[in-house]
N, CA, C and O atoms as a DFTB+ gen file, in Angstrom:
736 C
 N C O
     1  1      86.482     -80.026     -69.170
     2  2      87.462     -78.939     -69.161
     3  2      88.628     -79.597     -69.466
     4  3      88.893     -80.738     -69.085
     5  1      89.339     -78.890     -70.155
     6  2      91.035     -79.659     -71.000
     7  2      92.081     -78.898     -69.793
     8  3      92.184     -77.795     -69.256
     9  1      92.726     -80.166     -69.755
    10  2      93.901     -79.288     -68.874
    11  2      94.844     -78.731     -69.828
    12  3      94.957     -79.158     -70.977
    13  1      95.541     -77.741     -69.324
    14  2      96.374     -77.279     -70.640
    15  2      97.739     -77.867     -71.294
    16  3      98.229     -77.425     -72.333
    17  1      98.266     -78.913     -70.538
    18  2      99.444     -79.745     -71.282
    19  2      99.282     -81.117     -70.625
    20  3     100.191     -81.500     -69.887
    21  1      98.129     -81.953     -70.837
    22  2      98.069     -82.904     -70.384
    23  2      98.237     -83.992     -71.538
    24  3      97.835     -83.624     -72.642
    25  1      98.673     -85.043     -71.467
    26  2      98.729     -86.186     -72.458
    27  2      98.721     -87.603     -71.852
    28  3      99.584     -88.149     -71.164
    29  1      97.391     -88.111     -72.331
    30  2      96.773     -89.640     -71.420
    31  2      97.585     -90.458     -72.226
    32  3      97.725     -90.048     -73.378
    33  1      98.419     -91.983     -71.798
    34  2      98.801     -92.744     -72.848
    35  2      98.075     -94.200     -72.313
    36  3      98.049     -94.456     -71.109
    37  1      97.514     -95.085     -73.285
    38  2      97.080     -95.923     -72.356
    39  2      97.144     -97.268     -73.572
    40  3      97.194     -97.001     -74.772
    41  1      97.136     -98.539     -73.121
    42  2      97.549     -99.555     -73.875
    43  2      97.309    -100.700     -72.996
    44  3      96.901    -100.621     -71.838
    45  1      97.585    -101.740     -73.617
    46  2      97.594    -103.049     -73.002
    47  2      98.926    -103.262     -72.387
    48  3      99.711    -102.317     -72.316
    49  1      99.293    -104.648     -71.857
    50  2     100.556    -105.044     -70.903
    51  2     100.974    -105.061     -72.119
    52  3     100.290    -105.287     -73.118
    53  1     102.452    -104.750     -72.055
    54  2     103.670    -104.598     -72.841
    55  2     103.063    -104.232     -74.333
    56  3     103.150    -105.054     -75.245
    57  1     102.636    -103.345     -74.461
    58  2     101.956    -102.305     -75.807
    59  2     102.864    -101.544     -75.892
    60  3     102.933    -101.165     -77.061
    61  1     103.809    -100.988     -75.130
    62  2     104.651    -100.068     -75.614
    63  2     104.806     -98.569     -75.012
    64  3     105.651     -97.712     -75.270
    65  1     103.583     -98.544     -74.026
    66  2     103.102     -97.473     -73.616
    67  2     103.989     -96.674     -72.554
    68  3     103.768     -95.524     -72.174
    69  1     104.874     -97.376     -72.212
    70  2     105.599     -96.945     -70.833
    71  2     106.778     -95.928     -71.962
    72  3     106.957     -94.710     -71.961
    73  1     107.253     -96.726     -72.611
    74  2     108.319     -96.206     -73.306
    75  2     108.081     -95.226     -74.269
    76  3     108.993     -94.410     -74.400
    77  1     106.954     -95.067     -75.085
    78  2     106.483     -94.259     -75.424
    79  2     105.833     -92.488     -74.806
    80  3     105.884     -91.353     -75.279
    81  1     105.373     -92.981     -73.789
    82  2     105.675     -91.839     -72.768
    83  2     106.937     -91.216     -72.299
    84  3     107.280     -90.034     -72.273
    85  1     107.603     -92.408     -71.899
    86  2     109.323     -91.450     -71.545
    87  2     109.591     -90.752     -72.755
    88  3     109.786     -89.537     -72.748
    89  1     109.616     -91.553     -73.975
    90  2     109.867     -90.806     -75.235
    91  2     109.405     -89.213     -75.237
    92  3     110.134     -88.220     -75.222
    93  1     108.018     -89.287     -75.258
    94  2     107.209     -87.805     -75.251
    95  2     108.040     -86.839     -73.917
    96  3     108.278     -85.631     -73.923
    97  1     108.353     -87.862     -72.838
    98  2     108.976     -86.496     -71.863
    99  2     110.221     -86.280     -71.832
   100  3     110.672     -85.464     -71.029
   101  1     111.292     -87.185     -72.974
   102  2     112.457     -86.665     -72.731
   103  2     112.268     -85.869     -73.989
   104  3     113.036     -84.925     -74.170
   105  1     111.119     -86.192     -75.094
   106  2     111.337     -84.788     -76.007
   107  2     110.792     -83.582     -75.799
   108  3     110.707     -82.736     -76.688
   109  1     110.369     -83.412     -74.567
   110  2     110.045     -82.448     -73.859
   111  2     111.146     -81.407     -74.144
   112  3     111.094     -80.650     -75.112
   113  1     112.176     -81.417     -73.212
   114  2     113.187     -80.928     -73.269
   115  2     113.487     -80.421     -71.909
   116  3     114.626     -80.101     -71.570
   117  1     112.340     -80.345     -71.049
   118  2     112.011     -80.023     -69.612
   119  2     112.720     -81.092     -69.037
   120  3     113.032     -82.206     -69.458
   121  1     113.006     -80.163     -67.386
   122  2     113.326     -81.581     -66.363
   123  2     112.274     -81.978     -66.408
   124  3     111.246     -81.412     -66.778
   125  1     112.496     -83.374     -65.892
   126  2     111.670     -84.402     -66.051
   127  2     111.441     -84.957     -64.274
   128  3     112.428     -85.243     -63.596
   129  1     110.406     -85.016     -63.865
   130  2     109.612     -86.000     -62.467
   131  2     109.046     -87.216     -62.732
   132  3     107.919     -87.141     -63.223
   133  1     109.377     -88.044     -62.599
   134  2     109.287     -89.365     -62.635
   135  2     108.420     -89.742     -61.508
   136  3     108.982     -89.954     -60.433
   137  1     106.291     -89.937     -61.627
   138  2     106.081     -90.608     -60.573
   139  2     105.735     -91.806     -60.639
   140  3     104.786     -92.151     -61.342
   141  1     106.640     -92.888     -59.718
   142  2     106.107     -94.273     -59.746
   143  2     105.208     -94.611     -58.658
   144  3     105.495     -94.393     -57.481
   145  1     103.729     -95.333     -59.184
   146  2     102.673     -95.322     -57.947
   147  2     102.921     -96.927     -57.839
   148  3     102.167     -97.476     -57.036
   149  1     104.042     -97.952     -58.649
   150  2     104.107     -99.113     -57.840
   151  2     104.520     -99.365     -56.477
   152  3     105.563     -98.871     -56.048
   153  1     103.856    -100.018     -55.844
   154  2     103.854    -100.697     -54.663
   155  2     105.332    -101.735     -54.195
   156  3     105.132    -102.946     -54.285
   157  1     106.512    -101.365     -53.798
   158  2     107.506    -102.456     -54.315
   159  2     106.895    -103.723     -52.791
   160  3     106.370    -103.622     -51.682
   161  1     107.405    -104.797     -53.705
   162  2     106.760    -106.591     -52.803
   163  2     107.948    -107.273     -52.641
   164  3     109.147    -107.076     -52.836
   165  1     107.377    -107.955     -52.309
   166  2     108.878    -109.472     -52.106
   167  2     108.797    -109.912     -53.391
   168  3     109.856    -110.430     -53.748
   169  1     107.735    -109.903     -54.431
   170  2     107.141    -110.501     -55.393
   171  2     108.697    -110.121     -56.595
   172  3     108.981    -109.083     -57.193
   173  1     109.260    -111.194     -56.557
   174  2     110.894    -111.076     -57.522
   175  2     110.241    -110.745     -58.674
   176  3     110.170    -109.533     -58.878
   177  1     109.734    -111.476     -59.506
   178  2     109.185    -110.932     -61.041
   179  2     108.717    -109.576     -61.007
   180  3     109.058    -108.771     -61.875
   181  1     107.993    -109.290     -60.104
   182  2     107.350    -107.362     -60.087
   183  2     108.473    -106.725     -59.940
   184  3     108.712    -105.820     -60.739
   185  1     109.407    -107.025     -58.923
   186  2     110.691    -106.050     -58.619
   187  2     111.501    -106.070     -60.015
   188  3     111.453    -104.972     -60.568
   189  1     112.223    -107.033     -60.708
   190  2     112.523    -107.117     -61.927
   191  2     111.499    -106.535     -63.087
   192  3     112.120    -106.372     -64.138
   193  1     110.762    -106.345     -63.142
   194  2     109.783    -105.067     -63.786
   195  2     110.021    -103.884     -63.485
   196  3     110.018    -103.130     -64.458
   197  1     110.306    -103.245     -62.153
   198  2     110.604    -102.619     -61.818
   199  2     111.658    -101.852     -62.033
   200  3     111.695    -100.642     -62.257
   201  1     112.632    -102.730     -61.942
   202  2     114.402    -102.761     -62.125
   203  2     114.474    -102.150     -63.724
   204  3     115.215    -101.329     -64.263
   205  1     113.114    -103.123     -64.289
   206  2     113.607    -102.160     -65.869
   207  2     113.189    -101.226     -66.484
   208  3     113.652    -100.932     -67.586
   209  1     112.307    -100.614     -65.955
   210  2     111.554     -99.746     -65.707
   211  2     112.811     -98.605     -65.371
   212  3     113.203     -97.962     -66.344
   213  1     113.317     -98.389     -64.320
   214  2     114.549     -97.705     -63.255
   215  2     115.405     -98.009     -64.469
   216  3     115.392     -96.977     -65.140
   217  1     116.060     -98.825     -65.006
   218  2     117.321     -98.908     -66.126
   219  2     117.427     -97.998     -67.506
   220  3     118.321     -97.380     -68.085
   221  1     115.515     -98.350     -67.783
   222  2     115.743     -97.385     -69.031
   223  2     115.224     -96.006     -68.929
   224  3     114.715     -95.512     -69.935
   225  1     115.292     -95.324     -67.832
   226  2     114.940     -93.828     -67.602
   227  2     116.357     -93.210     -67.523
   228  3     117.280     -94.020     -67.440
   229  1     116.590     -92.202     -67.532
   230  2     117.464     -91.510     -67.848
   231  2     117.873     -90.787     -66.574
   232  3     116.971     -90.021     -66.236
   233  1     118.829     -90.760     -65.815
   234  2     119.670     -90.882     -64.473
   235  2     119.206     -89.812     -64.220
   236  3     118.774     -89.735     -63.069
   237  1     119.087     -88.726     -64.961
   238  2     119.098     -87.309     -64.476
   239  2     117.365     -86.786     -64.201
   240  3     117.080     -85.753     -63.596
   241  1     116.531     -87.568     -64.680
   242  2     115.442     -87.468     -64.110
   243  2     115.175     -87.683     -62.402
   244  3     115.857     -88.387     -61.657
   245  1     113.892     -86.798     -62.002
   246  2     113.832     -86.888     -60.754
   247  2     112.863     -88.408     -60.752
   248  3     112.227     -88.953     -61.653
   249  1     113.121     -88.825     -59.113
   250  2     111.924     -89.904     -58.785
   251  2     111.125     -89.398     -57.878
   252  3     111.448     -88.637     -56.967
   253  1     110.039     -89.830     -58.129
   254  2     108.981     -89.388     -56.704
   255  2     108.066     -90.811     -56.735
   256  3     107.424     -91.193     -57.713
   257  1     108.170     -91.589     -55.274
   258  2     107.171     -92.543     -55.277
   259  2     105.957     -92.192     -54.715
   260  3     105.787     -91.323     -53.860
   261  1     105.137     -92.881     -55.213
   262  2     103.245     -92.217     -54.528
   263  2     102.793     -93.353     -54.994
   264  3     102.700     -93.789     -56.141
   265  1     102.496     -93.826     -53.861
   266  2     101.273     -95.167     -54.065
   267  2     100.154     -94.781     -53.856
   268  3      99.183     -95.386     -54.310
   269  1     100.078     -94.008     -53.336
   270  2      98.317     -93.267     -52.846
   271  2      98.324     -91.893     -52.569
   272  3      97.250     -91.345     -52.820
   273  1      99.002     -91.339     -52.230
   274  2      98.437     -89.781     -52.493
   275  2      99.087     -89.379     -53.716
   276  3     100.176     -88.832     -53.538
   277  1      98.723     -89.501     -54.863
   278  2      98.964     -88.996     -56.170
   279  2      98.684     -87.656     -56.067
   280  3      99.616     -86.876     -56.259
   281  1      97.578     -87.220     -55.799
   282  2      97.248     -85.818     -56.171
   283  2      98.325     -84.988     -55.282
   284  3      98.923     -84.024     -55.760
   285  1      98.503     -85.394     -54.084
   286  2      99.686     -84.599     -53.115
   287  2     100.809     -84.337     -54.037
   288  3     101.246     -83.256     -54.433
   289  1     101.182     -85.519     -54.295
   290  2     102.335     -85.642     -55.391
   291  2     102.631     -84.669     -56.579
   292  3     103.635     -84.002     -56.827
   293  1     101.305     -84.814     -57.307
   294  2     101.165     -83.709     -58.462
   295  2     101.530     -82.363     -57.854
   296  3     102.520     -81.684     -58.128
   297  1     100.465     -82.066     -56.892
   298  2     100.641     -80.687     -56.721
   299  2     101.859     -80.288     -55.994
   300  3     102.194     -79.104     -56.042
   301  1     102.664     -81.260     -55.228
   302  2     103.746     -80.633     -54.630
   303  2     105.120     -80.164     -55.651
   304  3     106.031     -79.353     -55.481
   305  1     104.668     -81.359     -57.082
   306  2     105.953     -81.167     -57.828
   307  2     105.707     -80.614     -59.114
   308  3     106.623     -80.317     -59.882
   309  1     104.534     -80.470     -59.369
   310  2     104.035     -79.699     -60.622
   311  2     104.538     -77.946     -60.503
   312  3     104.200     -77.195     -59.588
   313  1     105.640     -77.481     -61.982
   314  2     105.751     -76.683     -61.877
   315  2     105.969     -76.087     -63.139
   316  3     106.491     -76.873     -63.930
   317  1     105.712     -74.809     -63.653
   318  2     105.808     -74.113     -65.020
   319  2     107.313     -74.681     -65.503
   320  3     108.379     -74.572     -64.899
   321  1     107.073     -75.254     -66.654
   322  2     108.620     -75.489     -67.571
   323  2     109.089     -76.550     -66.783
   324  3     110.267     -76.524     -66.425
   325  1     108.120     -77.786     -66.346
   326  2     108.999     -78.934     -65.626
   327  2     107.489     -80.087     -66.389
   328  3     106.284     -79.885     -66.540
   329  1     108.267     -81.077     -66.641
   330  2     107.499     -81.991     -67.151
   331  2     107.040     -83.712     -66.054
   332  3     107.656     -84.776     -66.132
   333  1     106.095     -83.483     -65.355
   334  2     105.904     -84.990     -64.824
   335  2     105.468     -86.242     -65.246
   336  3     104.537     -86.182     -66.049
   337  1     105.684     -86.867     -65.082
   338  2     105.828     -88.690     -65.989
   339  2     105.192     -89.398     -64.925
   340  3     105.794     -89.467     -63.853
   341  1     103.760     -90.084     -65.082
   342  2     103.028     -90.580     -63.806
   343  2     102.917     -91.948     -64.421
   344  3     102.350     -91.966     -65.514
   345  1     103.420     -93.316     -63.855
   346  2     103.367     -94.540     -64.376
   347  2     102.974     -95.350     -63.305
   348  3     103.688     -95.357     -62.303
   349  1     102.140     -95.915     -63.338
   350  2     100.952     -95.756     -63.740
   351  2      99.420     -95.403     -62.952
   352  3      99.347     -95.396     -61.724
   353  1      98.405     -95.160     -63.702
   354  2      96.878     -95.291     -62.712
   355  2      96.780     -96.706     -62.531
   356  3      96.420     -97.023     -61.397
   357  1      96.986     -97.603     -63.287
   358  2      96.641     -99.356     -62.884
   359  2      96.978     -99.870     -61.580
   360  3      96.273    -100.433     -60.743
   361  1      98.462     -99.495     -61.578
   362  2      98.885     -99.742     -60.105
   363  2      98.474     -98.914     -59.146
   364  3      98.103     -99.414     -58.084
   365  1      98.458     -97.740     -59.286
   366  2      97.643     -96.572     -58.384
   367  2      96.696     -97.179     -57.636
   368  3      96.710     -97.466     -56.439
   369  1      95.591     -97.400     -58.747
   370  2      94.394     -98.205     -58.289
   371  2      94.343     -99.086     -57.812
   372  3      93.483     -99.327     -56.965
   373  1      95.370    -100.016     -58.222
   374  2      94.945    -101.428     -57.394
   375  2      95.461    -101.146     -55.618
   376  3      94.945    -101.709     -54.653
   377  1      96.648    -100.086     -55.561
   378  2      96.861     -99.595     -54.273
   379  2      95.957     -99.287     -53.123
   380  3      95.866     -99.588     -51.933
   381  1      95.120     -98.307     -54.298
   382  2      93.478     -98.087     -53.633
   383  2      92.508     -99.386     -53.189
   384  3      92.196     -99.757     -52.057
   385  1      92.330     -99.658     -53.835
   386  2      91.471    -101.158     -53.880
   387  2      91.823    -102.180     -53.169
   388  3      90.976    -102.851     -52.580
   389  1      93.292    -102.489     -53.108
   390  2      93.456    -103.412     -52.476
   391  2      94.896    -103.147     -51.506
   392  3      95.994    -103.698     -51.575
   393  1      94.426    -102.149     -50.655
   394  2      95.659    -102.084     -49.518
   395  2      96.852    -103.085     -49.170
   396  3      96.542    -104.251     -49.412
   397  1      97.950    -102.943     -48.736
   398  2      98.764    -104.274     -47.817
   399  2      98.226    -104.707     -46.550
   400  3      98.454    -105.756     -45.949
   401  1      97.303    -103.517     -46.161
   402  2      97.085    -103.767     -45.047
   403  2      95.703    -105.229     -44.780
   404  3      95.554    -105.910     -43.766
   405  1      95.042    -105.282     -45.867
   406  2      93.924    -106.240     -46.599
   407  2      92.628    -105.345     -47.157
   408  3      92.697    -104.703     -48.205
   409  1      91.628    -105.384     -46.447
   410  2      90.262    -104.521     -47.101
   411  2      90.683    -103.038     -47.576
   412  3      91.332    -102.165     -46.999
   413  1      89.922    -103.091     -49.149
   414  2      90.433    -102.067     -49.541
   415  2      89.912    -100.707     -48.999
   416  3      89.128    -100.941     -48.079
   417  1      90.020     -99.664     -49.171
   418  2      89.475     -98.442     -48.956
   419  2      87.822     -98.262     -49.158
   420  3      87.171     -98.628     -50.136
   421  1      87.333     -97.600     -47.964
   422  2      85.739     -97.764     -48.922
   423  2      85.514     -96.763     -49.843
   424  3      86.387     -95.970     -50.194
   425  1      84.490     -96.767     -50.209
   426  2      84.493     -96.370     -51.664
   427  2      84.156     -94.644     -51.651
   428  3      84.021     -93.984     -52.680
   429  1      84.084     -94.244     -50.634
   430  2      84.059     -92.792     -50.368
   431  2      85.345     -92.592     -50.154
   432  3      85.819     -91.721     -50.883
   433  1      85.898     -92.965     -49.597
   434  2      87.336     -93.078     -49.518
   435  2      89.134     -93.340     -50.685
   436  3      90.351     -93.240     -50.528
   437  1      88.215     -93.674     -51.686
   438  2      88.985     -94.068     -52.676
   439  2      88.375     -93.065     -54.043
   440  3      89.127     -92.770     -54.972
   441  1      87.168     -92.689     -54.003
   442  2      86.537     -91.561     -54.764
   443  2      86.855     -90.444     -54.518
   444  3      86.797     -89.599     -55.411
   445  1      87.381     -90.040     -52.941
   446  2      87.798     -89.097     -52.575
   447  2      89.424     -88.681     -53.458
   448  3      89.759     -87.534     -53.754
   449  1      90.028     -89.622     -53.670
   450  2      91.628     -90.200     -53.973
   451  2      91.416     -89.464     -55.704
   452  3      92.152     -88.696     -56.324
   453  1      89.931     -90.177     -56.121
   454  2      90.121     -90.245     -57.618
   455  2      89.874     -88.362     -58.024
   456  3      90.377     -87.777     -58.983
   457  1      88.986     -87.773     -56.986
   458  2      88.478     -86.966     -57.504
   459  2      89.483     -85.662     -57.176
   460  3      89.644     -84.684     -57.906
   461  1      90.160     -85.936     -55.780
   462  2      91.447     -85.072     -55.629
   463  2      92.409     -85.058     -57.033
   464  3      92.559     -84.142     -57.841
   465  1      93.000     -86.415     -57.014
   466  2      93.821     -86.213     -58.377
   467  2      93.645     -85.607     -59.868
   468  3      94.491     -85.380     -60.734
   469  1      91.772     -85.366     -59.853
   470  2      91.533     -84.871     -60.877
   471  2      91.528     -83.339     -60.693
   472  3      91.737     -82.501     -61.570
   473  1      91.291     -83.157     -59.576
   474  2      91.465     -81.717     -59.198
   475  2      93.142     -81.267     -59.533
   476  3      93.422     -80.138     -59.935
   477  1      93.837     -81.985     -59.374
   478  2      95.446     -81.669     -59.249
   479  2      95.641     -81.853     -60.664
   480  3      96.307     -80.873     -60.999
   481  1      95.395     -82.678     -61.839
   482  2      95.540     -82.316     -62.881
   483  2      95.052     -81.110     -63.320
   484  3      95.929     -80.315     -63.657
   485  1      93.793     -80.695     -63.427
   486  2      93.058     -79.895     -63.733
   487  2      93.821     -78.337     -63.103
   488  3      93.803     -77.259     -63.698
   489  1      94.313     -78.552     -62.062
   490  2      94.960     -76.915     -61.446
   491  2      96.463     -77.107     -62.140
   492  3      97.084     -76.052     -62.261
   493  1      96.934     -77.957     -62.473
   494  2      98.653     -78.039     -62.894
   495  2      99.260     -76.992     -64.180
   496  3      98.701     -76.748     -65.250
   497  1     100.257     -76.608     -63.806
   498  2     100.608     -75.725     -64.521
   499  2     102.053     -75.977     -65.420
   500  3     102.400     -75.073     -66.181
   501  1     102.726     -76.979     -65.338
   502  2     103.487     -77.651     -66.210
   503  2     103.158     -78.810     -67.109
   504  3     101.936     -78.958     -67.154
   505  1     103.751     -79.603     -67.773
   506  2     103.589     -80.768     -68.862
   507  2     103.364     -82.248     -67.877
   508  3     104.238     -82.737     -67.162
   509  1     102.117     -82.725     -68.041
   510  2     102.037     -84.000     -67.361
   511  2     101.732     -84.974     -68.300
   512  3     100.965     -84.735     -69.233
   513  1     102.403     -86.330     -68.094
   514  2     102.268     -87.248     -69.280
   515  2     101.689     -88.459     -68.563
   516  3     102.610     -89.177     -68.176
   517  1     100.391     -88.980     -68.221
   518  2      99.634     -89.728     -67.632
   519  2      99.424     -91.329     -68.532
   520  3      98.631     -91.391     -69.472
   521  1     100.318     -92.656     -68.046
   522  2     100.372     -94.027     -68.317
   523  2      98.980     -94.325     -67.620
   524  3      98.442     -93.750     -66.675
   525  1      98.532     -95.500     -68.449
   526  2      97.221     -96.115     -67.807
   527  2      97.262     -97.353     -68.936
   528  3      97.708     -97.331     -70.084
   529  1      96.392     -98.852     -67.899
   530  2      96.460     -99.570     -68.978
   531  2      95.180     -99.496     -69.370
   532  3      94.419     -98.788     -68.711
   533  1      94.681    -100.232     -70.551
   534  2      93.070    -100.683     -71.477
   535  2      92.945    -101.501     -70.699
   536  3      94.047    -102.047     -70.752
   537  1      92.418    -101.986     -70.021
   538  2      92.048    -103.182     -69.549
   539  2      90.300    -104.302     -69.879
   540  3      89.888    -105.457     -69.771
   541  1      89.928    -103.181     -70.235
   542  2      88.181    -103.471     -70.481
   543  2      87.796    -103.523     -71.717
   544  3      86.840    -102.878     -72.148
   545  1      88.830    -104.647     -72.707
   546  2      88.619    -104.635     -74.133
   547  2      88.322    -106.418     -74.286
   548  3      88.327    -107.091     -75.317
   549  1      88.088    -106.828     -72.939
   550  2      88.127    -108.470     -72.910
   551  2      86.598    -108.669     -72.275
   552  3      85.741    -107.787     -72.335
   553  1      86.436    -109.734     -71.772
   554  2      85.031    -110.669     -70.863
   555  2      84.916    -109.891     -69.773
   556  3      85.800    -109.156     -69.334
   557  1      83.498    -110.091     -69.190
   558  2      83.659    -109.723     -67.717
   559  2      83.997    -110.231     -67.279
   560  3      83.687    -111.389     -67.557
   561  1      84.981    -110.056     -66.125
   562  2      85.631    -110.928     -65.548
   563  2      84.914    -111.704     -64.413
   564  3      83.723    -111.433     -64.260
   565  1      85.374    -112.470     -63.737
   566  2      84.424    -113.444     -62.673
   567  2      84.697    -112.642     -61.576
   568  3      85.704    -111.941     -61.665
   569  1      83.896    -112.569     -60.347
   570  2      84.403    -112.470     -59.233
   571  2      83.958    -110.422     -59.131
   572  3      84.404    -109.620     -59.951
   573  1      83.200    -110.102     -58.162
   574  2      83.099    -109.049     -57.629
   575  2      84.345    -107.704     -57.553
   576  3      84.290    -106.618     -58.130
   577  1      85.494    -108.266     -56.580
   578  2      86.473    -107.203     -56.512
   579  2      86.905    -106.972     -57.895
   580  3      87.012    -105.816     -58.305
   581  1      87.205    -108.146     -58.771
   582  2      87.902    -108.241     -60.022
   583  2      86.579    -107.284     -61.093
   584  3      87.185    -106.476     -61.796
   585  1      85.598    -107.242     -61.248
   586  2      84.630    -106.695     -62.241
   587  2      84.734    -105.202     -61.403
   588  3      84.466    -104.199     -62.065
   589  1      85.092    -105.041     -60.063
   590  2      85.019    -103.508     -59.485
   591  2      86.015    -102.425     -59.994
   592  3      85.916    -101.223     -60.238
   593  1      87.203    -103.520     -60.065
   594  2      88.728    -102.812     -60.528
   595  2      88.529    -102.493     -61.783
   596  3      88.622    -101.317     -62.137
   597  1      88.197    -103.570     -62.726
   598  2      87.911    -103.050     -64.113
   599  2      87.158    -102.441     -64.262
   600  3      87.434    -102.041     -65.393
   601  1      85.895    -101.752     -63.876
   602  2      84.737    -100.878     -63.935
   603  2      85.565     -99.375     -63.204
   604  3      85.475     -98.301     -63.798
   605  1      86.172     -99.469     -62.173
   606  2      86.882     -98.172     -62.048
   607  2      87.732     -97.817     -62.680
   608  3      87.954     -96.626     -62.901
   609  1      88.550     -98.971     -63.211
   610  2      89.733     -98.378     -64.125
   611  2      89.271     -97.796     -65.260
   612  3      89.695     -96.678     -65.556
   613  1      88.498     -98.336     -65.933
   614  2      87.670     -98.053     -67.086
   615  2      86.715     -96.473     -66.862
   616  3      86.579     -95.811     -67.891
   617  1      86.295     -96.095     -65.992
   618  2      85.782     -94.802     -65.312
   619  2      86.840     -94.120     -65.047
   620  3      86.794     -93.038     -65.633
   621  1      88.001     -94.288     -64.284
   622  2      89.233     -93.417     -64.245
   623  2      89.794     -93.166     -65.622
   624  3      90.094     -92.046     -66.037
   625  1      89.915     -94.297     -66.303
   626  2      90.275     -93.548     -67.725
   627  2      89.484     -92.391     -68.770
   628  3      89.956     -91.552     -69.537
   629  1      88.238     -92.715     -68.466
   630  2      87.555     -91.845     -69.045
   631  2      87.593     -90.374     -68.866
   632  3      87.415     -89.452     -69.662
   633  1      87.967     -90.419     -67.169
   634  2      87.701     -88.945     -66.599
   635  2      89.282     -88.407     -67.350
   636  3      89.268     -87.331     -67.946
   637  1      90.256     -89.004     -67.295
   638  2      91.621     -88.623     -67.774
   639  2      91.824     -88.012     -69.419
   640  3      92.322     -87.055     -70.013
   641  1      91.117     -89.199     -69.664
   642  2      90.734     -88.887     -71.121
   643  2      90.053     -87.738     -71.215
   644  3      90.688     -87.040     -72.006
   645  1      89.211     -87.225     -70.880
   646  2      88.020     -86.315     -70.918
   647  2      89.276     -84.912     -70.684
   648  3      89.287     -83.940     -71.440
   649  1      90.148     -85.061     -69.634
   650  2      90.754     -83.935     -69.049
   651  2      91.855     -83.435     -70.270
   652  3      92.135     -82.279     -70.588
   653  1      92.254     -84.416     -70.704
   654  2      93.780     -84.528     -71.899
   655  2      93.158     -83.783     -72.879
   656  3      91.990     -83.648     -73.243
   657  1      94.871     -83.057     -73.423
   658  2      94.592     -82.522     -74.809
   659  2      95.300     -83.492     -76.053
   660  3      95.271     -83.089     -77.215
   661  1      95.978     -84.890     -75.669
   662  2      96.125     -85.525     -76.304
   663  2      96.137     -87.063     -75.701
   664  3      96.801     -87.426     -74.730
   665  1      95.294     -87.849     -76.459
   666  2      95.170     -89.316     -75.995
   667  2      95.806     -90.237     -76.863
   668  3      95.702     -90.111     -78.083
   669  1      96.382     -91.047     -76.400
   670  2      97.614     -92.176     -77.533
   671  2      97.040     -93.518     -77.213
   672  3      97.001     -93.675     -75.993
   673  1      96.711     -94.248     -77.692
   674  2      96.316     -95.961     -77.616
   675  2      97.602     -96.560     -77.715
   676  3      98.312     -96.040     -78.575
   677  1      98.103     -97.500     -77.084
   678  2      99.499     -98.030     -77.681
   679  2      99.115     -99.116     -77.819
   680  3      98.667     -99.642     -76.800
   681  1      99.108    -100.023     -79.246
   682  2      98.905    -101.620     -79.477
   683  2     100.519    -101.641     -80.447
   684  3     101.137    -100.870     -81.182
   685  1     100.691    -103.182     -79.834
   686  2     101.861    -103.708     -80.318
   687  2     102.839    -102.519     -80.888
   688  3     103.076    -102.465     -82.095
   689  1     103.434    -101.506     -79.909
   690  2     104.539    -100.759     -79.802
   691  2     103.974     -99.467     -80.949
   692  3     104.801     -98.562     -81.060
   693  1     102.994     -99.330     -81.591
   694  2     102.533     -98.427     -81.688
   695  2     101.570     -97.379     -81.888
   696  3     100.408     -97.754     -81.728
   697  1     101.776     -95.789     -82.288
   698  2     100.832     -95.201     -81.161
   699  2      99.455     -94.913     -82.180
   700  3      99.565     -94.499     -83.334
   701  1      98.476     -95.144     -81.675
   702  2      97.199     -94.628     -82.209
   703  2      96.825     -93.194     -81.472
   704  3      96.390     -93.172     -80.321
   705  1      97.019     -92.108     -82.186
   706  2      96.321     -90.950     -81.506
   707  2      94.579     -90.848     -81.666
   708  3      94.016     -90.946     -82.756
   709  1      93.982     -90.669     -80.573
   710  2      92.459     -91.219     -80.429
   711  2      91.980     -89.573     -80.124
   712  3      90.828     -89.149     -80.227
   713  1      93.156     -88.808     -79.734
   714  2      92.816     -87.073     -79.353
   715  2      93.560     -86.382     -79.704
   716  3      94.576     -87.042     -79.920
   717  1      93.723     -85.343     -79.926
   718  2      94.359     -84.207     -80.341
   719  2      94.305     -82.994     -79.745
   720  3      93.173     -82.880     -79.277
   721  1      94.958     -82.024     -79.523
   722  2      94.730     -80.822     -78.837
   723  2      93.396     -80.410     -79.596
   724  3      93.183     -80.662     -80.782
   725  1      92.297     -79.560     -78.513
   726  2      91.010     -79.361     -79.247
   727  2      90.303     -80.353     -79.954
   728  3      89.259     -79.888     -80.409
   729  1      90.466     -81.494     -80.209
   730  2      90.271     -82.606     -80.935
   731  2      89.418     -83.817     -79.735
   732  3      89.544     -84.047     -78.532
   733  1      88.574     -84.346     -80.805
   734  2      87.971     -85.564     -79.758
   735  2      88.370     -86.741     -80.175
   736  3      88.044     -87.757     -79.561
């Protein structure tokens, strides 16, 4: 089932995916809510990355932080004639699999979050733009936890791409259309 107006933007680190997604949101001429999935930590370098994203976004965009309940955030903020930009699924999945309190969520609990998010996208009435990293282009990683993360993100990206009307892969700041409305 393809969502009414869902665009999926993915790419590697520093590929230009967030900038491209922000441009799509601005070009929509709709009111925009930016859903940030990053969990702010004591990591100075990561905090600087978050600050860079904040500075780049238009001041009139609403911000909503959703590090775990992404489905609830989409359901709460979605409205016809409104654009939601979610950046990014990569950090959201990391939050589910590696919560700050230690052990990750059991498989049934994080899978429930993924299913609820998919349902929220299917039921959305506004424009949605979702950003994620493509991390499965390299070698199979060492360590069971890292392999689980890479595998689960790959599966999640496939699920979101299947729901999307438009899928764009960013490489070196250049968009490559993988799927257009009605196409594969």
